[in-house]
Every structure is written in structure tokens, then in C-alpha cells.
Residue frames as a rotation matrix with the C-alpha (Angstrom) as fourth column:
MET 1
-0.233 0.732 0.640 16.67
0.548 0.642 -0.536 -33.51
-0.804 0.226 -0.551 6.88
THR 2
-0.993 -0.104 -0.062 15.86
-0.004 -0.486 0.874 -32.63
-0.121 0.868 0.482 3.29
LEU 3
-0.230 0.965 -0.128 12.37
-0.409 -0.215 -0.887 -31.39
-0.883 -0.152 0.444 2.50
THR 4
-0.291 0.266 0.919 10.35
0.786 0.614 0.071 -33.10
-0.545 0.743 -0.388 -0.18
TYR 5
-0.857 0.058 0.512 9.11
0.350 -0.663 0.662 -31.05
0.378 0.746 0.548 -3.11
ALA 6
0.182 0.983 0.004 5.70
0.559 -0.107 0.822 -30.97
0.809 -0.148 -0.569 -1.46
GLY 7
0.359 -0.124 -0.925 7.33
0.902 -0.210 0.378 -29.70
-0.241 -0.970 0.036 1.75
LYS 8
-0.727 -0.680 -0.094 9.23
0.610 -0.703 0.366 -27.00
-0.315 0.209 0.926 -0.13
ILE 9
-0.562 0.609 0.559 6.07
0.315 -0.468 0.826 -25.84
0.765 0.640 0.071 -1.86
ARG 10
0.455 0.742 -0.492 4.15
0.737 -0.004 0.676 -25.87
0.500 -0.670 -0.549 1.43
ASP 11
-0.064 -0.577 -0.814 6.93
0.863 -0.442 0.246 -23.75
-0.502 -0.687 0.526 3.04
THR 12
-0.898 -0.253 0.361 6.82
0.424 -0.717 0.553 -21.31
0.119 0.650 0.751 0.12
ILE 13
-0.101 0.953 0.286 3.05
0.416 -0.221 0.882 -20.96
0.904 0.208 -0.374 0.48
GLN 14
0.508 0.289 -0.811 3.22
0.854 -0.050 0.517 -20.48
0.109 -0.956 -0.272 4.25
ASN 15
-0.444 -0.770 -0.458 6.00
0.769 -0.590 0.246 -17.90
-0.459 -0.243 0.854 3.94
TYR 16
-0.815 0.188 0.548 4.05
0.309 -0.659 0.685 -15.94
0.491 0.728 0.479 1.33
LYS 17
0.253 0.961 -0.108 0.87
0.561 -0.055 0.826 -16.04
0.788 -0.270 -0.553 3.42
GLN 18
0.273 -0.238 -0.932 2.84
0.917 -0.229 0.327 -14.70
-0.291 -0.944 0.156 6.39
MET 19
-0.812 -0.584 0.026 4.34
0.548 -0.745 0.379 -11.93
-0.202 0.322 0.925 4.26
GLU 20
-0.451 0.731 0.512 0.85
0.321 -0.403 0.857 -10.97
0.833 0.551 -0.053 3.02
SER 21
0.472 0.641 -0.605 -0.52
0.771 0.031 0.636 -10.97
0.427 -0.767 -0.480 6.55
ASN 22
-0.119 -0.629 -0.769 2.32
0.844 -0.472 0.256 -8.75
-0.524 -0.618 0.586 7.81
LEU 23
-0.906 -0.209 0.369 1.93
0.400 -0.709 0.581 -6.43
0.140 0.674 0.725 4.83
TRP 24
-0.042 0.972 0.232 -1.84
0.518 -0.178 0.837 -6.13
0.854 0.155 -0.496 5.36
LEU 25
0.472 0.150 -0.869 -1.24
0.875 -0.197 0.442 -5.13
-0.105 -0.969 -0.225 9.00
ALA 26
-0.553 -0.753 -0.357 1.34
0.650 -0.658 0.380 -2.55
-0.521 -0.022 0.853 7.85
VAL 27
-0.694 0.363 0.622 -1.05
0.430 -0.484 0.762 -1.14
0.578 0.796 0.179 5.20
GLN 28
0.380 0.909 -0.172 -3.78
0.674 -0.144 0.724 -0.71
0.634 -0.391 -0.667 7.81
GLN 29
0.322 -0.323 -0.890 -1.45
0.825 -0.366 0.431 0.94
-0.465 -0.873 0.149 10.33
HIS 30
-0.766 -0.635 0.101 0.17
0.587 -0.628 0.511 3.19
-0.261 0.451 0.853 7.72
SER 31
-0.336 0.735 0.589 -3.26
0.545 -0.357 0.758 4.24
0.768 0.576 -0.281 6.49
ARG 32
0.639 0.549 -0.538 -4.30
0.745 -0.268 0.611 5.21
0.191 -0.791 -0.581 10.03
ASP 33
-0.108 -0.783 -0.612 -1.01
0.765 -0.459 0.452 7.12
-0.635 -0.420 0.648 10.41
TYR 34
-0.834 -0.186 0.520 -1.53
0.520 -0.580 0.627 9.05
0.185 0.793 0.581 7.14
MET 35
0.125 0.961 0.248 -5.13
0.612 -0.272 0.743 9.82
0.781 0.059 -0.621 8.09
HIS 36
0.543 0.052 -0.838 -4.02
0.815 -0.275 0.511 11.09
-0.204 -0.960 -0.192 11.49
ILE 37
-0.401 -0.827 -0.393 -1.17
0.668 -0.558 0.493 13.29
-0.627 -0.065 0.776 10.26
LEU 38
-0.911 0.105 0.399 -3.28
0.285 -0.541 0.791 14.72
0.299 0.834 0.463 7.40
LYS 39
-0.759 0.649 -0.054 -6.38
-0.241 -0.357 -0.902 15.05
-0.605 -0.672 0.427 9.64
LEU 40
-0.639 0.511 -0.575 -8.54
-0.602 0.132 0.787 12.96
0.478 0.849 0.223 7.29
THR 41
-0.192 0.673 0.714 -11.80
-0.689 0.426 -0.587 11.21
-0.699 -0.605 0.381 8.13
LYS 42
-0.535 0.107 0.838 -13.25
0.431 0.888 0.161 8.12
-0.727 0.448 -0.521 6.45
SER 43
0.595 0.803 0.011 -15.69
0.491 -0.352 -0.797 10.48
-0.636 0.480 -0.604 4.74
ASP 44
0.410 -0.554 -0.725 -12.74
-0.632 -0.745 0.212 12.53
-0.658 0.371 -0.655 3.43
LEU 45
-0.600 -0.674 0.430 -11.23
-0.198 0.647 0.737 9.34
-0.775 0.357 -0.521 1.98
GLU 46
0.016 0.690 0.724 -14.37
0.742 0.477 -0.471 8.66
-0.670 0.545 -0.504 -0.03
ILE 47
0.865 0.297 -0.405 -14.27
0.022 -0.828 -0.561 12.16
-0.502 0.476 -0.722 -1.48
LEU 48
0.036 -0.935 -0.353 -10.53
-0.721 -0.269 0.638 11.97
-0.692 0.231 -0.684 -2.22
HIS 49
-0.488 -0.171 0.856 -11.09
0.274 0.901 0.337 8.65
-0.829 0.399 -0.393 -3.95
ARG 50
0.474 0.767 0.433 -13.69
0.705 -0.036 -0.708 10.26
-0.528 0.641 -0.558 -6.20
ILE 51
0.933 -0.037 -0.357 -11.58
-0.179 -0.910 -0.374 13.30
-0.311 0.413 -0.856 -7.08
GLN 52
-0.046 -0.997 0.066 -8.13
-0.305 0.077 0.949 11.76
-0.951 0.023 -0.307 -7.47
ARG 53
-0.057 -0.038 -0.998 -7.13
-0.988 -0.144 0.061 11.26
-0.146 0.989 -0.029 -11.05
GLN 54
-0.040 0.150 0.988 -8.58
-0.218 0.964 -0.155 7.85
-0.975 -0.222 -0.005 -11.90
PRO 55
-0.688 -0.124 -0.715 -7.84
-0.726 0.112 0.679 6.28
-0.004 0.986 -0.167 -15.26
LYS 56
0.322 0.909 -0.263 -10.34
-0.914 0.371 0.162 3.74
0.245 0.188 0.951 -16.53
GLU 57
0.296 -0.293 -0.909 -7.99
-0.039 0.947 -0.318 0.87
0.955 0.130 0.268 -15.74
LEU 58
0.951 -0.002 -0.309 -6.86
0.300 0.243 0.923 -0.59
0.073 -0.970 0.231 -12.43
PRO 59
0.662 -0.749 0.002 -3.59
-0.703 -0.621 0.346 0.70
-0.258 -0.230 -0.938 -10.94
ASN 60
0.823 -0.558 0.104 -0.38
0.568 0.801 -0.192 -0.82
0.024 0.217 0.976 -12.27
ASP 61
0.050 -0.910 -0.412 3.27
0.780 -0.222 0.585 0.18
-0.624 -0.350 0.699 -12.34
GLU 62
-0.584 -0.318 0.747 2.82
0.782 -0.467 0.412 2.32
0.218 0.825 0.522 -15.45
ASN 63
-0.105 0.635 0.765 -0.16
0.255 -0.727 0.638 4.39
0.961 0.262 -0.086 -14.32
ARG 64
0.128 0.177 -0.976 0.21
0.961 0.222 0.167 4.34
0.246 -0.959 -0.142 -10.53
SER 65
-0.727 -0.494 -0.476 1.65
0.621 -0.770 -0.148 7.86
-0.294 -0.403 0.867 -10.38
GLN 66
-0.793 0.509 0.334 -1.48
-0.109 -0.658 0.745 9.19
0.599 0.555 0.577 -12.11
ILE 67
0.240 0.898 -0.368 -3.78
0.255 0.307 0.917 7.72
0.937 -0.314 -0.155 -9.46
SER 68
-0.461 -0.460 -0.759 -3.11
0.856 -0.005 -0.517 9.83
0.234 -0.888 0.396 -6.43
PHE 69
0.750 0.652 0.114 -4.35
0.581 -0.731 0.357 12.71
0.316 -0.202 -0.927 -4.34
LEU 70
0.814 -0.567 -0.128 -0.85
-0.386 -0.692 0.610 13.79
-0.434 -0.447 -0.782 -3.31
ASP 71
0.712 -0.671 0.207 2.40
0.609 0.445 -0.657 13.69
0.349 0.593 0.725 -5.23
LEU 72
0.905 -0.414 0.091 5.56
-0.408 -0.790 0.457 14.92
-0.117 -0.451 -0.885 -3.53
GLU 73
0.524 -0.824 -0.218 9.31
0.339 0.436 -0.834 14.73
0.781 0.363 0.508 -3.81
SER 74
0.711 -0.373 0.595 11.74
-0.694 -0.506 0.512 14.73
0.110 -0.778 -0.619 -0.91
ASN 75
0.226 -0.724 0.651 15.06
-0.520 0.476 0.710 13.14
-0.824 -0.499 -0.269 0.02
SER 76
-0.612 -0.508 -0.606 15.69
-0.756 0.150 0.637 12.36
-0.233 0.848 -0.476 -3.65
ALA 77
-0.883 0.402 0.242 12.57
0.432 0.898 0.085 10.18
-0.183 0.179 -0.967 -3.82
ARG 78
-0.680 0.733 -0.009 9.12
-0.620 -0.568 0.541 10.73
0.392 0.374 0.841 -5.31
TYR 79
-0.898 0.435 0.060 6.09
0.282 0.676 -0.681 9.57
-0.337 -0.595 -0.729 -3.35
ILE 80
-0.542 0.834 0.098 2.43
-0.405 -0.362 0.839 9.38
0.736 0.415 0.535 -4.13
LEU 81
-0.866 0.438 0.244 -0.47
-0.076 0.366 -0.928 8.88
-0.495 -0.821 -0.283 -1.75
SER 82
-0.634 0.708 -0.312 -3.70
-0.459 -0.021 0.888 7.42
0.622 0.706 0.338 -3.01
VAL 83
-0.287 0.666 0.689 -6.98
-0.772 0.265 -0.577 6.23
-0.567 -0.698 0.438 -1.60
GLU 84
-0.712 0.015 -0.702 -7.82
-0.496 0.697 0.517 2.68
0.498 0.717 -0.489 -2.60
HIS 85
0.399 0.797 0.453 -10.84
-0.905 0.422 0.055 0.47
-0.147 -0.432 0.890 -2.04
VAL 86
-0.567 -0.745 -0.353 -9.17
-0.755 0.641 -0.141 -2.85
0.331 0.186 -0.925 -1.27
CYS 87
0.663 0.668 -0.339 -10.73
-0.491 0.729 0.476 -6.28
0.565 -0.149 0.811 -1.11
GLY 88
-0.153 -0.769 0.620 -9.05
-0.978 0.029 -0.204 -7.70
0.139 -0.638 -0.757 1.98
ALA 89
0.809 0.586 0.044 -10.46
-0.587 0.801 0.121 -11.22
0.035 -0.124 0.992 1.57
PRO 90
0.519 -0.652 -0.553 -7.06
0.118 0.695 -0.709 -12.81
0.847 0.303 0.438 0.81
TYR 91
-0.557 -0.773 0.304 -5.77
-0.124 -0.285 -0.951 -11.18
0.821 -0.567 0.063 3.99
GLY 92
-0.585 0.388 -0.713 -8.65
0.764 0.558 -0.324 -12.30
0.272 -0.734 -0.622 6.22
ALA 93
-0.685 0.351 -0.638 -10.64
0.125 -0.806 -0.578 -9.05
-0.718 -0.476 0.508 6.02
GLY 94
0.343 0.840 0.419 -13.45
0.763 0.011 -0.647 -7.45
-0.548 0.542 -0.637 4.05
TRP 95
0.267 -0.180 0.947 -13.47
0.729 -0.605 -0.320 -4.39
0.630 0.776 -0.030 1.82
GLU 96
0.304 -0.229 -0.925 -11.51
0.739 -0.556 0.380 -1.49
-0.601 -0.799 0.001 3.30
THR 97
0.833 -0.109 0.542 -10.72
0.283 -0.758 -0.588 2.01
0.475 0.643 -0.601 2.17
CYS 98
0.482 -0.773 -0.412 -7.04
0.727 0.091 0.680 2.74
-0.488 -0.628 0.606 2.76
VAL 99
0.851 -0.446 -0.279 -4.51
-0.519 -0.798 -0.307 5.48
-0.086 0.406 -0.910 2.15
MET 100
0.673 -0.669 0.315 -1.46
0.619 0.743 0.256 3.89
-0.405 0.023 0.914 0.59
ALA 101
0.564 -0.613 -0.552 1.92
-0.610 -0.761 0.221 5.47
-0.556 0.212 -0.804 -0.13
PHE 102
0.755 -0.344 0.558 4.19
0.583 0.741 -0.333 4.36
-0.299 0.577 0.760 -2.93
CYS 103
0.089 -0.801 -0.591 7.70
-0.246 -0.593 0.767 5.43
-0.965 0.077 -0.250 -3.90
THR 104
0.896 0.440 -0.052 7.63
-0.135 0.159 -0.978 5.76
-0.422 0.884 0.202 -7.68
ASP 105
0.651 -0.685 -0.327 11.35
-0.594 -0.192 -0.781 5.98
0.472 0.703 -0.532 -8.37
LYS 106
-0.551 -0.806 0.219 12.82
-0.786 0.412 -0.460 3.58
0.281 -0.425 -0.860 -5.79
PRO 107
0.280 0.793 -0.541 10.86
-0.550 0.595 0.586 0.32
0.787 0.134 0.603 -5.98
GLU 108
-0.368 -0.498 -0.785 13.03
0.340 0.714 -0.612 -1.26
0.866 -0.492 -0.093 -3.29
LEU 109
-0.951 0.046 0.307 11.28
-0.283 -0.535 -0.796 1.02
0.128 -0.844 0.521 -0.76
ASN 110
-0.040 0.999 -0.004 7.89
-0.991 -0.039 0.129 -0.61
0.128 0.009 0.992 -1.48
THR 111
-0.933 -0.029 0.359 6.48
-0.078 0.989 -0.125 -3.99
-0.351 -0.144 -0.925 -0.50
GLU 112
-0.298 0.842 -0.449 3.54
-0.954 -0.266 0.136 -5.19
-0.005 0.469 0.883 -2.59
ALA 113
-0.882 0.155 0.445 1.17
0.124 0.987 -0.098 -8.12
-0.454 -0.031 -0.890 -2.80
GLY 114
0.016 0.983 0.181 -2.00
0.433 0.156 -0.888 -8.98
-0.901 0.093 -0.423 -4.67
MET 115
-0.952 -0.197 0.234 -3.32
0.293 -0.367 0.883 -7.63
-0.088 0.909 0.408 -7.92
GLY 116
-0.353 0.861 0.365 -6.36
0.387 -0.221 0.895 -5.73
0.852 0.458 -0.255 -9.11
THR 117
0.401 0.640 0.656 -8.73
-0.341 -0.560 0.755 -4.99
0.850 -0.526 -0.007 -6.22
THR 118
0.935 -0.108 -0.339 -6.59
0.345 0.507 0.790 -7.03
0.086 -0.855 0.511 -3.79
HIS 119
0.133 -0.947 0.294 -3.39
0.591 -0.162 -0.790 -5.09
0.796 0.278 0.538 -4.56
ILE 120
0.976 0.060 -0.212 -1.75
0.210 -0.541 0.815 -3.61
-0.066 -0.839 -0.540 -1.46
THR 121
0.185 -0.951 0.249 1.48
0.555 -0.108 -0.825 -1.72
0.811 0.291 0.508 -1.05
ALA 122
0.975 0.025 -0.223 3.39
0.204 -0.506 0.838 -0.20
-0.092 -0.862 -0.498 1.85
LEU 123
0.437 -0.873 0.218 6.66
-0.518 -0.442 -0.732 1.63
0.735 0.207 -0.645 2.27
THR 124
-0.175 -0.585 -0.792 9.37
0.561 0.602 -0.568 0.13
0.809 -0.544 0.223 4.44
GLU 125
0.561 0.445 -0.698 8.98
0.824 -0.219 0.523 1.18
0.079 -0.869 -0.489 8.08
THR 126
-0.322 -0.762 -0.561 11.99
0.716 -0.584 0.382 3.51
-0.619 -0.279 0.734 7.91
GLU 127
-0.890 0.009 0.456 10.66
0.371 -0.566 0.736 5.19
0.264 0.824 0.501 4.78
HIS 128
0.116 0.993 -0.026 7.15
0.713 -0.065 0.698 5.37
0.691 -0.100 -0.716 6.24
ARG 129
0.359 -0.041 -0.932 8.45
0.844 -0.412 0.343 7.24
-0.399 -0.910 -0.113 9.32
SER 130
-0.718 -0.679 -0.150 10.43
0.511 -0.662 0.548 9.56
-0.472 0.317 0.823 7.06
LEU 131
-0.616 0.573 0.541 7.33
0.449 -0.308 0.839 10.29
0.647 0.759 -0.068 4.96
LEU 132
0.400 0.770 -0.497 5.27
0.863 -0.133 0.487 10.98
0.309 -0.624 -0.718 8.10
ALA 133
-0.118 -0.531 -0.839 7.87
0.710 -0.636 0.302 13.55
-0.694 -0.560 0.452 9.16
ILE 134
-0.944 -0.202 0.260 7.60
0.329 -0.577 0.748 15.22
-0.001 0.792 0.611 5.75
LEU 135
-0.270 0.937 0.224 3.79
0.570 -0.032 0.821 15.18
0.776 0.349 -0.526 5.88
SER 136
0.266 0.374 -0.888 3.77
0.960 -0.181 0.212 16.79
-0.081 -0.910 -0.407 9.32
THR 137
-0.681 -0.601 -0.419 5.37
0.555 -0.796 0.239 20.00
-0.477 -0.070 0.876 7.99
């Protein structure tokens, strides 16, 4: 059976919504993992958010590496960790403060969705586990 154009568009929308939902769950879990391994509290996140290098504009691919509280290189990849206040409304949540990791030189290791205050990003699960091992040293 061939889908109509409306059916194809509906499938595309549903698939994207599922990807966003899965990514939001990963962002929340990764954030808890980073907080645990770095022994950070929610209060610490607020302070880190205030002191990390914040340009006047919202994060984007060009300035993302300047908006972080930790910048490290390992396994031939460069990672940054930043604290972000994220509007989770598109993902069925409210405002949340999250620690997010981003690989600056290997974009294929990141999954992203949203833009502006709804922008979220997470490393692949394999890369996330690898980063946790590095952070535990």
C-alpha cells in the first residue's frame, strides 16, 4: 500500500516527535550522570551557568565551544560540557537546567533538536559512556 502525501508527512512528523522524545529522555539521563560523576548539585549548576563564558547570543555551532564550564580533549575528540536552561515544552516538560555534552570536532557523535531556548543535544550512548569514564578520573 502506498502512502498518500498526507500520510508521508504525518509519518515524518510522528518520527520526528519520537526522536525528540527519545533525545529529551537521553538529555535528562545524561545530565543526571554528569552531575553524579562530577558531584554537582542543582545549586552548583546555577552557579556554573552564571560563570561559564556566555556570549550575548544564544548557542549555535560557531560559538558553542565558548559556552562551557569544561572543555577537554580525549580519544582524538574535543568535548565541552555546559549548563543550559532549556524550555522543555516541545518535549512535554517545563523549564529545566541540564548539563549537556557536545563533541565539537565530530558532529556525528551528537544528536540535536530544537533551537534557541529549546535546543537540546546529547552524545551517542557509546560516546556518553566513554566521556563518563574520562570524567571519573
